[in-house]
Backbone of each chain as ProteinMPNN parsed JSONL, in Angstrom:
{"seq_chain_A": "QQQVKQSPQSLIVQKGGISIINCAYENTAFDYFPWYQQFPGKGPALLIAIRPDVSEKKEGRFTISFNKSAKQFSLHIMDSQPGDSATYFCAAPRGAGNTPLVFGKGTRLSVIA", "coords_chain_A": {"N_chain_A": [[125.721, 83.138, 67.216], [124.196, 80.779, 65.1], [123.19, 77.592, 66.304], [122.709, 74.069, 66.027], [121.025, 71.376, 67.496], [121.09, 67.983, 67.446], [119.312, 64.928, 67.591], [118.441, 61.415, 67.851], [121.833, 60.27, 68.562], [122.393, 57.838, 67.426], [120.437, 55.322, 65.763], [118.358, 52.549, 65.548], [116.267, 50.813, 63.458], [113.539, 48.743, 62.573], [113.03, 47.141, 59.445], [110.573, 48.609, 57.398], [109.576, 50.155, 59.405], [109.158, 53.389, 61.093], [111.464, 55.973, 60.942], [112.706, 58.502, 63.009], [114.202, 61.588, 63.331], [115.453, 64.267, 65.189], [115.842, 67.846, 65.357], [116.941, 70.808, 66.971], [116.953, 74.322, 66.918], [118.391, 77.621, 67.362], [118.26, 80.345, 66.525], [115.709, 82.278, 65.354], [115.563, 83.742, 63.096], [116.122, 82.86, 60.561], [115.76, 81.124, 57.397], [115.832, 78.581, 56.211], [116.11, 75.165, 56.206], [117.842, 72.443, 55.853], [118.228, 68.872, 55.261], [120.842, 66.541, 55.178], [122.168, 63.584, 53.679], [124.365, 60.916, 54.229], [126.196, 58.349, 52.88], [128.31, 55.517, 53.681], [131.709, 56.113, 52.915], [131.179, 58.12, 51.148], [130.559, 61.61, 50.323], [128.369, 63.922, 52.09], [125.001, 64.483, 50.885], [122.41, 66.6, 49.701], [119.235, 65.896, 50.958], [116.546, 66.674, 51.552], [114.76, 69.755, 52.018], [113.416, 72.513, 53.933], [111.418, 75.463, 54.176], [110.489, 77.822, 56.688], [107.914, 78.795, 56.297], [106.128, 76.886, 55.804], [104.642, 74.009, 57.376], [105.217, 71.424, 56.909], [106.971, 69.233, 54.715], [106.999, 66.974, 52.093], [108.68, 64.375, 50.446], [108.456, 61.73, 48.633], [109.181, 58.979, 50.615], [110.216, 60.489, 52.596], [109.847, 63.015, 55.015], [109.799, 66.315, 56.205], [109.027, 67.774, 59.234], [108.043, 70.808, 60.645], [108.27, 72.906, 63.407], [107.747, 75.921, 64.302], [107.281, 77.476, 66.601], [108.34, 75.946, 68.639], [110.882, 75.836, 67.825], [111.963, 73.684, 66.372], [112.757, 71.009, 64.119], [112.022, 68.078, 62.26], [113.007, 64.964, 60.818], [111.28, 62.504, 59.129], [111.264, 59.18, 58.209], [109.419, 57.162, 56.373], [108.265, 53.753, 56.181], [110.848, 52.496, 56.433], [113.864, 51.393, 54.889], [116.522, 48.967, 54.351], [118.365, 50.167, 52.625], [118.238, 52.794, 53.387], [119.955, 53.081, 55.403], [122.329, 55.073, 56.805], [124.181, 58.087, 57.546], [122.648, 60.918, 58.886], [122.333, 64.405, 58.636], [121.161, 67.366, 60.072], [120.753, 70.868, 59.301], [121.326, 74.431, 59.417], [121.147, 77.904, 58.468], [123.988, 79.982, 59.218], [123.746, 82.67, 59.4], [122.341, 85.685, 58.004], [122.121, 86.259, 54.44], [124.938, 85.442, 52.319], [126.073, 83.037, 53.828], [127.752, 80.273, 55.455], [126.336, 76.987, 56.141], [125.44, 75.678, 59.382], [125.991, 72.57, 60.852], [124.235, 69.829, 62.4], [125.314, 67.243, 64.722], [124.942, 64.797, 63.627], [123.186, 61.721, 62.863], [123.388, 58.323, 63.081], [121.814, 56.021, 61.23], [120.529, 52.796, 61.267], [118.914, 50.38, 59.46], [117.319, 47.461, 59.961], [116.673, 44.167, 58.77]], "CA_chain_A": [[125.821, 82.273, 66.063], [123.221, 79.678, 65.09], [123.625, 76.234, 66.593], [121.664, 73.069, 65.904], [121.232, 70.21, 68.357], [120.474, 66.857, 66.754], [119.169, 63.697, 68.371], [119.48, 60.79, 68.657], [123.129, 60.1, 67.923], [122.256, 56.642, 66.605], [119.061, 54.847, 65.706], [118.162, 51.266, 64.875], [114.851, 50.686, 63.118], [113.187, 47.559, 61.789], [112.55, 47.374, 58.078], [109.161, 48.928, 57.361], [109.219, 51.063, 60.491], [109.334, 54.83, 60.897], [112.657, 56.558, 61.566], [112.476, 59.91, 63.339], [115.4, 62.296, 63.805], [115.028, 65.598, 65.612], [116.823, 68.926, 65.473], [116.502, 72.055, 67.59], [117.813, 75.436, 66.53], [118.293, 78.728, 68.313], [117.952, 81.653, 65.955], [114.479, 82.15, 64.572], [115.54, 84.733, 62.02], [116.554, 82.362, 59.274], [114.637, 80.619, 56.621], [116.174, 77.435, 55.367], [116.524, 74.074, 57.084], [118.019, 71.231, 55.035], [118.765, 67.609, 55.774], [121.8, 65.885, 54.296], [122.309, 62.139, 53.868], [125.718, 60.488, 53.889], [126.475, 56.912, 52.873], [129.734, 55.233, 53.965], [132.643, 56.325, 51.815], [130.702, 59.199, 50.273], [130.26, 62.879, 50.969], [126.93, 64.168, 52.292], [124.237, 65.019, 49.759], [121.127, 67.141, 50.136], [118.118, 64.965, 50.883], [115.295, 67.419, 51.529], [114.9, 71.008, 52.758], [112.146, 73.18, 54.197], [111.396, 76.851, 54.623], [109.567, 77.839, 57.823], [106.567, 79.273, 56.009], [105.26, 75.709, 55.761], [104.87, 73.171, 58.559], [105.602, 70.081, 56.509], [107.318, 69.02, 53.318], [107.111, 65.545, 51.861], [109.234, 63.926, 49.175], [108.467, 60.272, 48.699], [109.05, 58.446, 51.98], [110.887, 61.42, 53.504], [109.041, 64.169, 55.378], [110.277, 67.228, 57.247], [108.009, 68.48, 60.002], [108.655, 72.021, 61.178], [107.525, 73.526, 64.496], [108.437, 77.192, 64.473], [107.161, 77.956, 67.981], [109.245, 75.146, 69.459], [112.203, 75.935, 67.185], [112.395, 72.316, 66.111], [112.335, 70.369, 62.88], [112.265, 66.642, 62.34], [112.986, 64.155, 59.594], [110.585, 61.238, 59.272], [111.429, 58.265, 57.086], [108.361, 56.165, 56.436], [108.588, 52.477, 55.541], [112.317, 52.509, 56.359], [114.465, 50.282, 54.152], [117.962, 48.827, 54.61], [119.079, 51.143, 51.805], [118.219, 54.102, 54.052], [121.015, 53.083, 56.425], [123.243, 56.162, 56.459], [124.242, 59.132, 58.564], [121.813, 62.049, 58.511], [122.697, 65.668, 59.283], [120.345, 68.556, 59.876], [121.574, 72.068, 59.169], [120.625, 75.715, 59.402], [122.072, 78.987, 58.11], [124.665, 80.652, 60.32], [123.318, 84.059, 59.448], [121.662, 86.142, 56.798], [122.978, 86.442, 53.275], [125.781, 84.36, 51.836], [126.821, 82.473, 54.951], [127.715, 78.811, 55.426], [125.444, 76.274, 57.045], [125.97, 74.99, 60.555], [125.432, 71.238, 60.821], [124.134, 69.029, 63.605], [126.394, 66.273, 64.863], [124.671, 63.606, 62.836], [122.507, 60.542, 63.405], [123.671, 57.125, 62.292], [120.617, 55.193, 61.134], [120.665, 51.423, 60.767], [117.626, 49.732, 59.241], [117.611, 46.025, 59.957], [115.583, 43.351, 58.199]], "C_chain_A": [[124.831, 81.125, 66.208], [123.894, 78.379, 65.5], [122.439, 75.323, 66.375], [122.027, 71.862, 66.751], [120.412, 69.06, 67.804], [120.425, 65.651, 67.661], [118.267, 62.721, 67.627], [120.797, 60.696, 67.905], [123.125, 58.871, 67.02], [120.85, 56.083, 66.772], [119.029, 53.521, 64.966], [116.668, 51.065, 64.699], [114.651, 49.397, 62.327], [112.735, 47.983, 60.403], [111.039, 47.565, 58.091], [108.711, 49.893, 58.448], [109.443, 52.529, 60.129], [110.584, 55.288, 61.647], [112.384, 58.037, 61.807], [113.752, 60.503, 63.934], [114.998, 63.746, 64.061], [116.182, 66.599, 65.636], [116.184, 70.137, 66.121], [117.481, 73.142, 67.203], [117.53, 76.609, 67.446], [117.748, 80.007, 67.697], [116.747, 81.549, 65.027], [114.472, 83.028, 63.327], [115.712, 84.126, 60.638], [115.581, 81.388, 58.671], [114.952, 79.416, 55.758], [116.73, 76.343, 56.248], [116.618, 72.798, 56.259], [118.436, 70.02, 55.852], [119.693, 67.028, 54.712], [121.921, 64.415, 54.697], [123.705, 61.727, 53.412], [125.842, 58.97, 54.002], [127.962, 56.689, 53.139], [130.598, 55.41, 52.726], [132.266, 57.433, 50.859], [130.569, 60.494, 51.058], [128.764, 63.036, 51.186], [126.29, 64.731, 51.024], [122.895, 65.507, 50.28], [120.022, 66.128, 49.914], [116.797, 65.717, 50.684], [115.492, 68.679, 52.353], [113.534, 71.655, 52.916], [112.381, 74.637, 54.524], [110.315, 76.956, 55.699], [108.198, 78.446, 57.55], [105.592, 78.118, 55.781], [105.595, 74.822, 56.958], [105.348, 71.774, 58.185], [105.963, 70.068, 55.029], [107.58, 67.537, 53.133], [107.704, 65.288, 50.493], [109.389, 62.409, 49.265], [108.254, 59.785, 50.117], [109.639, 59.38, 53.03], [110.015, 62.657, 53.74], [109.788, 64.995, 56.409], [109.055, 67.843, 57.901], [108.678, 69.645, 60.707], [107.743, 72.625, 62.234], [108.234, 74.826, 64.867], [108.399, 77.664, 65.927], [108.117, 77.212, 68.91], [110.682, 75.214, 68.95], [112.792, 74.546, 66.967], [111.973, 71.897, 64.717], [112.811, 68.93, 62.893], [112.23, 66.019, 60.955], [112.297, 62.84, 59.923], [110.836, 60.417, 58.013], [110.4, 57.162, 57.253], [108.815, 54.886, 55.739], [110.112, 52.355, 55.347], [112.85, 51.227, 55.721], [115.957, 50.166, 54.495], [118.816, 49.806, 53.804], [119.066, 52.551, 52.372], [119.304, 54.194, 55.12], [122.112, 54.044, 55.996], [123.356, 57.076, 57.676], [123.484, 60.352, 58.048], [122.222, 63.275, 59.329], [121.604, 66.694, 59.025], [121.272, 69.769, 59.831], [120.69, 73.302, 59.195], [121.623, 76.791, 58.997], [122.719, 79.571, 59.353], [124.177, 82.079, 60.49], [122.605, 84.41, 58.161], [122.654, 86.233, 55.645], [123.785, 85.215, 52.941], [126.662, 83.836, 52.96], [126.749, 80.951, 54.902], [126.617, 78.258, 56.329], [126.202, 75.856, 58.295], [125.236, 73.66, 60.63], [125.264, 70.677, 62.227], [125.221, 67.972, 63.613], [126.126, 64.943, 64.165], [123.968, 62.507, 63.601], [122.825, 59.367, 62.495], [122.467, 56.203, 62.368], [120.977, 53.819, 60.577], [119.275, 50.836, 60.657], [117.89, 48.246, 59.06], [116.386, 45.242, 59.487], [114.939, 42.456, 59.248]], "O_chain_A": [[124.652, 80.572, 67.293], [125.023, 78.098, 65.099], [121.291, 75.744, 66.518], [123.162, 71.385, 66.737], [119.189, 69.149, 67.703], [121.366, 65.377, 68.406], [117.412, 63.147, 66.85], [120.854, 61.018, 66.718], [123.774, 58.862, 65.974], [120.171, 56.329, 67.769], [119.606, 53.387, 63.887], [115.899, 51.135, 65.658], [115.493, 49.016, 61.514], [112.139, 49.044, 60.22], [110.311, 46.79, 58.712], [107.586, 50.392, 58.411], [109.859, 52.86, 59.018], [110.738, 55.021, 62.838], [111.894, 58.739, 60.923], [114.303, 59.988, 64.907], [114.3, 64.366, 63.259], [117.332, 66.247, 65.897], [115.025, 70.457, 65.854], [118.691, 72.918, 67.163], [116.563, 76.603, 68.208], [116.885, 80.67, 68.273], [116.772, 80.818, 64.038], [113.488, 83.054, 62.587], [115.473, 84.802, 59.638], [114.683, 80.885, 59.347], [114.383, 79.26, 54.678], [117.71, 76.555, 56.961], [115.608, 72.145, 55.994], [118.927, 70.136, 56.974], [119.381, 67.02, 53.521], [121.797, 64.052, 55.866], [124.168, 62.136, 52.347], [125.626, 58.388, 55.065], [128.783, 57.562, 52.859], [130.271, 54.929, 51.642], [132.956, 57.663, 49.866], [130.477, 60.488, 52.286], [127.971, 62.355, 50.536], [126.951, 65.369, 50.205], [122.313, 64.909, 51.184], [119.882, 65.57, 48.826], [116.035, 65.425, 49.763], [116.296, 68.689, 53.286], [112.612, 71.389, 52.144], [113.416, 75.003, 55.082], [109.314, 76.243, 55.626], [107.398, 78.599, 58.473], [104.394, 78.329, 55.591], [106.705, 74.88, 57.489], [105.827, 71.027, 59.038], [105.368, 70.769, 54.211], [108.295, 66.919, 53.921], [107.297, 65.894, 49.502], [110.317, 61.889, 49.884], [107.261, 60.135, 50.755], [109.568, 59.093, 54.225], [109.512, 63.266, 52.796], [110.342, 64.458, 57.368], [108.165, 68.362, 57.228], [109.749, 69.495, 61.296], [106.557, 72.835, 61.976], [109.19, 74.831, 65.643], [109.389, 78.198, 66.427], [108.641, 77.793, 69.86], [111.594, 74.694, 69.593], [113.939, 74.267, 67.319], [110.962, 72.366, 64.194], [113.856, 68.604, 63.457], [111.528, 66.48, 60.054], [112.674, 62.147, 60.869], [110.645, 60.897, 56.896], [110.497, 56.334, 58.159], [109.641, 54.923, 54.826], [110.59, 52.138, 54.234], [112.353, 50.131, 55.978], [116.582, 51.152, 54.884], [119.878, 50.225, 54.264], [119.801, 53.416, 51.895], [119.542, 55.266, 55.677], [122.747, 53.856, 54.958], [122.707, 56.857, 58.698], [123.665, 60.764, 56.902], [122.427, 63.196, 60.54], [121.17, 66.871, 57.887], [122.423, 69.705, 60.264], [119.474, 73.225, 59.017], [122.828, 76.605, 59.167], [122.094, 79.651, 60.41], [124.195, 82.627, 61.592], [122.305, 83.546, 57.338], [123.866, 86.279, 55.852], [123.382, 84.089, 53.234], [127.85, 84.152, 53.032], [125.79, 80.395, 54.367], [126.052, 78.967, 57.161], [127.423, 75.7, 58.283], [124.014, 73.61, 60.491], [126.036, 70.994, 63.131], [125.96, 67.818, 62.641], [126.993, 64.07, 64.124], [124.125, 62.37, 64.814], [122.565, 59.409, 61.292], [122.139, 55.673, 63.43], [121.642, 53.703, 59.548], [118.535, 50.793, 61.639], [118.586, 47.828, 58.135], [115.241, 45.601, 59.764], [114.011, 41.709, 58.937]]}, "seq_chain_B": "DVKVTQSSRYLVKRTGEKVFLECVQDMDHENMFWYRQDPGLGLRLIYFSYDVKMKEKGDIPEGYSVSREKKERFSLILESASTNQTSMYLCASNNPGQYNQPQHFGDGTRLSIL", "coords_chain_B": {"N_chain_B": [[126.928, 65.817, 34.979], [127.18, 67.184, 38.222], [130.229, 67.849, 39.977], [132.484, 67.457, 42.639], [135.779, 67.156, 43.246], [138.148, 65.564, 45.17], [141.582, 65.388, 45.687], [142.896, 63.17, 46.824], [141.921, 60.032, 48.21], [142.848, 58.681, 50.412], [145.423, 59.474, 52.699], [148.614, 59.472, 54.099], [150.672, 60.945, 56.407], [153.495, 62.428, 58.131], [154.095, 63.721, 61.452], [154.67, 67.197, 61.701], [155.09, 67.606, 59.001], [154.289, 69.551, 56.064], [151.158, 69.684, 54.715], [149.124, 69.283, 51.891], [145.826, 69.505, 50.818], [143.764, 69.015, 48.099], [141.084, 70.415, 46.203], [138.696, 70.371, 43.64], [136.139, 71.856, 41.752], [133.577, 71.516, 39.273], [131.478, 73.144, 38.619], [131.344, 75.82, 38.391], [130.941, 77.219, 40.745], [130.626, 79.797, 43.211], [131.094, 79.754, 45.963], [133.196, 77.961, 48.205], [134.111, 75.329, 50.475], [135.79, 73.97, 53.336], [135.55, 71.195, 55.407], [135.816, 69.359, 58.448], [135.378, 66.051, 59.49], [134.554, 64.199, 62.245], [133.941, 61.336, 64.301], [130.97, 61.582, 66.179], [131.22, 64.316, 66.374], [130.321, 65.518, 64.145], [130.07, 67.652, 61.258], [132.474, 70.01, 60.964], [133.265, 73.328, 60.288], [136.112, 74.501, 58.674], [137.439, 76.446, 57.005], [136.157, 78.83, 54.661], [135.414, 80.09, 51.37], [134.273, 82.737, 49.408], [134.897, 83.804, 47.038], [137.39, 84.16, 44.482], [140.634, 84.297, 45.779], [139.657, 85.156, 48.193], [138.986, 84.505, 51.636], [137.542, 83.062, 54.548], [137.524, 82.534, 58.042], [136.383, 79.564, 59.617], [134.896, 77.533, 62.103], [136.975, 76.103, 63.288], [139.768, 77.012, 62.621], [142.406, 76.907, 63.45], [145.733, 75.941, 62.964], [145.447, 75.423, 60.331], [145.473, 76.563, 56.909], [144.311, 78.193, 53.896], [143.989, 78.281, 50.303], [142.932, 79.994, 47.449], [143.342, 80.398, 44.377], [142.273, 80.099, 41.874], [138.955, 79.989, 40.563], [137.797, 77.447, 40.52], [139.259, 75.86, 42.223], [140.231, 74.91, 45.481], [142.323, 74.899, 48.11], [143.428, 73.176, 50.997], [145.621, 73.637, 53.641], [147.808, 72.145, 55.845], [149.852, 73.449, 58.031], [151.898, 72.523, 59.755], [151.755, 69.424, 60.324], [149.901, 67.669, 62.819], [149.206, 64.988, 65.15], [146.611, 65.223, 66.11], [145.232, 66.168, 63.994], [144.502, 64.12, 62.443], [141.947, 62.848, 60.536], [138.776, 62.87, 58.722], [138.483, 64.749, 55.846], [136.423, 67.019, 54.213], [135.426, 68.571, 51.241], [133.399, 71.153, 49.861], [131.024, 72.831, 47.682], [129.045, 75.615, 46.517], [126.6, 77.913, 45.131], [125.858, 81.366, 45.934], [123.035, 82.148, 48.088], [120.659, 80.538, 49.929], [118.417, 78.798, 49.675], [117.53, 76.209, 47.472], [120.131, 76.078, 46.627], [122.032, 73.89, 47.11], [124.757, 72.53, 49.008], [127.397, 70.903, 47.412], [129.207, 68.058, 47.93], [132.528, 66.67, 48.005], [133.946, 63.313, 48.055], [135.627, 63.036, 50.148], [138.761, 63.099, 51.971], [140.652, 60.868, 53.693], [142.754, 61.456, 56.178], [145.702, 60.53, 57.743], [147.857, 61.179, 60.364], [150.986, 60.396, 61.38]], "CA_chain_B": [[126.673, 65.666, 36.409], [128.035, 68.069, 39.01], [131.263, 67.068, 40.611], [133.536, 68.02, 43.478], [136.804, 66.119, 43.274], [139.253, 65.725, 46.115], [142.704, 64.769, 44.998], [143.286, 61.889, 47.401], [140.954, 59.418, 49.121], [143.59, 58.345, 51.625], [146.728, 60.126, 52.747], [149.34, 59.244, 55.347], [151.785, 61.886, 56.541], [154.174, 62.41, 59.435], [154.0, 64.958, 62.218], [155.585, 68.256, 61.299], [155.064, 67.827, 57.563], [153.316, 70.474, 55.483], [150.264, 68.823, 53.954], [148.21, 69.989, 50.986], [144.658, 68.792, 50.327], [143.261, 69.775, 46.959], [139.678, 70.232, 45.849], [138.33, 71.026, 42.388], [134.72, 71.717, 41.384], [133.368, 71.804, 37.847], [130.137, 73.698, 38.507], [131.47, 77.283, 38.376], [130.395, 77.733, 41.997], [131.367, 80.886, 43.832], [131.476, 79.41, 47.34], [133.818, 76.665, 48.476], [134.202, 75.09, 51.911], [136.491, 72.811, 53.883], [135.032, 70.691, 56.67], [136.467, 68.214, 59.072], [134.359, 65.176, 60.057], [135.024, 63.273, 63.263], [132.802, 60.639, 64.932], [130.343, 62.249, 67.317], [131.38, 65.77, 66.311], [129.648, 66.013, 62.952], [130.839, 68.405, 60.258], [132.931, 71.289, 61.509], [133.778, 74.179, 59.224], [137.479, 74.963, 58.916], [137.542, 77.692, 56.262], [135.384, 78.903, 53.442], [135.796, 81.132, 50.428], [133.137, 83.112, 48.571], [135.4, 84.367, 45.782], [138.81, 83.923, 44.265], [141.561, 85.009, 46.663], [139.0, 85.527, 49.444], [138.84, 83.402, 52.576], [136.979, 83.399, 55.847], [137.697, 81.484, 59.034], [135.217, 78.87, 60.134], [134.866, 77.28, 63.545], [138.217, 75.492, 63.795], [140.823, 77.315, 61.654], [143.758, 76.84, 64.015], [146.591, 74.901, 62.403], [145.127, 75.275, 58.914], [145.319, 77.735, 56.051], [143.69, 77.83, 52.623], [144.38, 79.062, 49.129], [142.021, 79.913, 46.314], [143.905, 81.2, 43.294], [141.341, 79.981, 40.752], [137.585, 79.811, 41.043], [137.403, 76.058, 40.644], [140.174, 75.105, 43.07], [140.328, 75.402, 46.86], [143.308, 74.039, 48.759], [143.568, 73.229, 52.451], [147.025, 73.433, 53.984], [148.177, 71.929, 57.237], [151.181, 74.079, 58.043], [152.804, 71.587, 60.416], [150.755, 68.424, 60.708], [149.968, 67.054, 64.139], [148.372, 63.784, 65.217], [145.204, 65.567, 66.345], [144.629, 66.531, 62.721], [144.033, 62.894, 61.794], [140.513, 63.034, 60.395], [138.214, 62.895, 57.375], [138.327, 66.126, 55.382], [135.434, 67.125, 53.14], [135.329, 69.832, 50.505], [132.064, 71.363, 49.299], [130.862, 74.083, 46.96], [127.707, 75.989, 46.064], [126.452, 79.315, 44.77], [125.172, 82.137, 46.983], [121.592, 81.935, 48.177], [120.55, 79.281, 50.649], [117.4, 77.873, 49.188], [117.794, 75.682, 46.133], [121.556, 76.139, 46.314], [122.627, 72.922, 48.031], [126.193, 72.311, 48.971], [127.82, 69.651, 46.79], [130.39, 67.598, 48.639], [133.384, 65.605, 47.522], [133.846, 62.073, 48.827], [136.465, 63.109, 51.33], [140.133, 62.595, 52.09], [140.942, 60.382, 55.051], [144.149, 61.819, 56.456], [146.312, 59.989, 58.964], [149.141, 61.801, 60.717], [151.686, 59.452, 62.253]], "C_chain_B": [[127.667, 66.536, 37.184], [129.06, 67.25, 39.766], [132.209, 67.94, 41.431], [134.557, 66.908, 43.669], [137.883, 66.478, 44.268], [140.395, 64.841, 45.653], [143.077, 63.395, 45.54], [142.155, 61.34, 48.263], [141.589, 59.098, 50.469], [144.964, 58.988, 51.548], [147.358, 59.845, 54.106], [150.557, 60.158, 55.365], [152.372, 61.785, 57.947], [154.032, 63.747, 60.13], [155.078, 65.934, 61.774], [155.614, 68.52, 59.803], [154.052, 68.9, 57.181], [152.465, 69.655, 54.518], [149.303, 69.677, 53.13], [147.06, 69.053, 50.597], [144.016, 69.655, 49.253], [141.813, 69.414, 46.66], [139.378, 71.024, 44.58], [136.852, 70.788, 42.134], [134.527, 72.18, 39.941], [132.04, 72.495, 37.593], [130.147, 75.236, 38.461], [130.851, 77.917, 39.638], [131.274, 78.839, 42.568], [131.896, 80.515, 45.209], [132.161, 78.051, 47.384], [134.132, 76.564, 49.962], [135.129, 73.906, 52.198], [135.92, 72.492, 55.257], [135.933, 69.568, 57.165], [135.352, 67.383, 59.719], [134.991, 64.178, 61.004], [133.815, 62.612, 63.92], [132.283, 61.39, 66.148], [130.443, 63.764, 67.302], [130.763, 66.363, 65.05], [130.592, 66.686, 61.98], [131.2, 69.754, 60.854], [133.649, 72.078, 60.42], [135.159, 74.703, 59.587], [137.669, 76.353, 58.295], [136.529, 77.664, 55.132], [135.821, 80.1, 52.614], [134.593, 81.443, 49.562], [133.594, 83.779, 47.267], [136.877, 84.036, 45.675], [139.619, 84.857, 45.173], [140.917, 85.504, 47.961], [138.889, 84.297, 50.328], [138.276, 83.936, 53.881], [137.205, 82.232, 56.799], [136.347, 80.878, 59.418], [135.331, 78.687, 61.633], [136.19, 76.788, 64.108], [139.383, 75.762, 62.845], [142.249, 77.1, 62.155], [144.53, 75.652, 63.436], [146.385, 74.675, 60.917], [145.239, 76.628, 58.199], [144.718, 77.252, 54.734], [144.219, 78.735, 51.525], [143.339, 78.873, 48.051], [142.502, 80.886, 45.247], [143.042, 81.165, 42.046], [139.963, 79.617, 41.298], [137.267, 78.349, 41.336], [138.218, 75.268, 41.672], [140.324, 75.743, 44.448], [141.221, 74.417, 47.614], [143.312, 74.267, 50.262], [145.0, 72.853, 52.787], [147.164, 73.236, 55.483], [149.629, 72.358, 57.359], [152.241, 73.169, 58.658], [151.921, 70.516, 61.051], [151.0, 67.87, 62.109], [148.996, 65.89, 64.197], [146.902, 64.112, 65.448], [144.521, 66.113, 65.093], [144.292, 65.301, 61.882], [142.512, 62.933, 61.749], [140.089, 62.787, 58.954], [137.98, 64.364, 57.017], [137.423, 66.148, 54.153], [135.451, 68.526, 52.559], [133.912, 69.942, 49.947], [132.031, 72.68, 48.536], [129.385, 74.347, 46.711], [127.735, 77.432, 45.591], [125.744, 80.062, 45.885], [123.67, 81.947, 46.926], [121.351, 80.585, 48.797], [119.603, 78.325, 49.95], [117.678, 77.49, 47.751], [119.242, 75.861, 45.688], [122.292, 75.188, 47.249], [124.136, 72.911, 47.922], [126.452, 70.935, 48.342], [129.154, 69.263, 47.412], [131.215, 66.635, 47.787], [133.253, 64.385, 48.42], [134.852, 61.989, 49.967], [137.876, 62.59, 51.141], [140.334, 62.151, 53.531], [142.432, 60.555, 55.296], [144.59, 61.224, 57.789], [147.663, 60.642, 59.167], [149.828, 60.893, 61.746], [152.791, 60.137, 63.051]], "O_chain_B": [[128.846, 66.61, 36.837], [128.804, 66.109, 40.15], [132.666, 68.995, 40.99], [134.233, 65.842, 44.194], [138.461, 67.563, 44.213], [140.192, 63.687, 45.276], [143.531, 62.539, 44.781], [141.497, 62.1, 48.974], [140.961, 59.226, 51.52], [145.586, 59.044, 50.488], [146.701, 59.969, 55.14], [151.372, 60.14, 54.442], [151.808, 61.137, 58.828], [153.868, 64.781, 59.483], [156.221, 65.562, 61.51], [156.115, 69.559, 59.375], [153.075, 69.125, 57.896], [152.991, 69.011, 53.611], [148.747, 70.661, 53.617], [147.29, 67.947, 50.108], [143.758, 70.842, 49.449], [141.381, 68.275, 46.838], [139.753, 72.19, 44.456], [136.36, 69.668, 42.278], [135.201, 73.089, 39.457], [131.521, 72.447, 36.478], [129.093, 75.871, 38.489], [130.308, 79.021, 39.584], [132.497, 78.82, 42.429], [133.001, 80.904, 45.585], [131.76, 77.114, 46.693], [134.386, 77.569, 50.627], [135.233, 72.97, 51.405], [135.814, 73.348, 56.135], [136.682, 68.939, 56.416], [134.488, 67.925, 60.407], [135.862, 63.402, 60.611], [132.775, 63.251, 64.081], [133.047, 61.784, 67.029], [129.819, 64.433, 68.125], [130.693, 67.584, 64.909], [131.767, 66.333, 61.89], [130.323, 70.543, 61.206], [134.523, 71.558, 59.726], [135.359, 75.274, 60.659], [138.018, 77.309, 58.987], [136.096, 76.595, 54.7], [136.506, 81.0, 53.1], [133.954, 80.532, 49.035], [132.77, 84.259, 46.489], [137.524, 83.677, 46.659], [139.316, 86.043, 45.306], [141.565, 86.199, 48.744], [138.719, 83.182, 49.836], [138.497, 85.085, 54.262], [137.089, 81.072, 56.402], [135.332, 81.567, 59.527], [135.803, 79.573, 62.346], [136.496, 77.028, 65.276], [139.944, 74.809, 62.304], [143.193, 77.112, 61.365], [144.047, 74.52, 63.422], [147.058, 73.843, 60.309], [145.115, 77.687, 58.815], [144.627, 76.049, 54.488], [144.806, 79.789, 51.773], [142.911, 77.755, 47.767], [142.11, 82.053, 45.229], [143.073, 82.097, 41.243], [139.84, 79.013, 42.363], [136.55, 78.047, 42.29], [137.89, 74.116, 41.958], [140.519, 76.953, 44.569], [140.893, 73.236, 47.731], [143.213, 75.399, 50.736], [145.528, 71.865, 52.276], [146.701, 74.051, 56.281], [150.527, 71.693, 56.841], [153.352, 73.062, 58.139], [151.412, 70.68, 62.16], [152.137, 67.637, 62.521], [148.069, 65.808, 63.391], [146.032, 63.352, 65.023], [143.347, 66.48, 65.14], [143.847, 65.427, 60.741], [141.857, 63.038, 62.786], [140.918, 62.53, 58.08], [137.368, 65.116, 57.775], [137.627, 65.405, 53.192], [135.485, 69.523, 53.279], [133.299, 68.933, 49.6], [132.896, 73.537, 48.717], [128.573, 73.422, 46.695], [128.772, 78.092, 45.644], [125.084, 79.434, 46.713], [123.101, 81.632, 45.88], [121.791, 79.573, 48.253], [119.954, 77.179, 49.67], [118.017, 78.333, 46.919], [119.537, 75.801, 44.495], [123.084, 75.623, 48.084], [124.71, 73.238, 46.884], [125.812, 69.943, 48.695], [130.105, 70.045, 47.416], [130.681, 65.891, 46.964], [132.539, 64.415, 49.423], [134.917, 60.981, 50.67], [138.147, 61.76, 50.273], [140.206, 62.942, 54.465], [143.26, 59.877, 54.687], [143.935, 61.396, 58.816], [148.505, 60.66, 58.269], [149.307, 60.662, 62.837], [153.48, 59.485, 63.836]]}, "name": "protein", "num_of_chains": 2, "seq": "QQQVKQSPQSLIVQKGGISIINCAYENTAFDYFPWYQQFPGKGPALLIAIRPDVSEKKEGRFTISFNKSAKQFSLHIMDSQPGDSATYFCAAPRGAGNTPLVFGKGTRLSVIADVKVTQSSRYLVKRTGEKVFLECVQDMDHENMFWYRQDPGLGLRLIYFSYDVKMKEKGDIPEGYSVSREKKERFSLILESASTNQTSMYLCASNNPGQYNQPQHFGDGTRLSIL"}
């Protein structure tokens, strides 16, 4: 079964800095790697996702970098803002077809002014 | 706007009680999920359902059961609540197909078992 290992567990970044969260996965067979963002008191929501046929995907200040050979993918938040303070989860499919995602354990990001 | 609604934001129950957590989605999604969120442990899948009256065990099904009698509603049942089931419970739904079919989550039920 697919597992994802996420690091760091918590992260403090200065406003305007770059936040980087890493995930490692095991099974190379699957083709969808999303990141979810969760604010306090809310459920997680999809932030950005990548397929492994590209090495990078950018949406605004958020970028996923994908390294297929290393079986790793990372979330980069450029120009981090206090409003980005949240918990971030990486995820990967458990298997082929209609199967649930398996989530990393989460990274609590705090952006301080 | 898409919506997953969990019936209670906060719930306090006693050990040994039978507890029902309800979830309703208005997006006509086929898949529905129940997760448990604990600090440092992330989101752990309890049960999921890909069709009415169908259910599949997730990673931590022990002590829980589920019911899906209608497409839009997925219930989580704690048969005999115990203190180690104190947690945040999240419901989610989506349609089959991973890409471009994100899971939509409710805002959670914080359950305390005394």
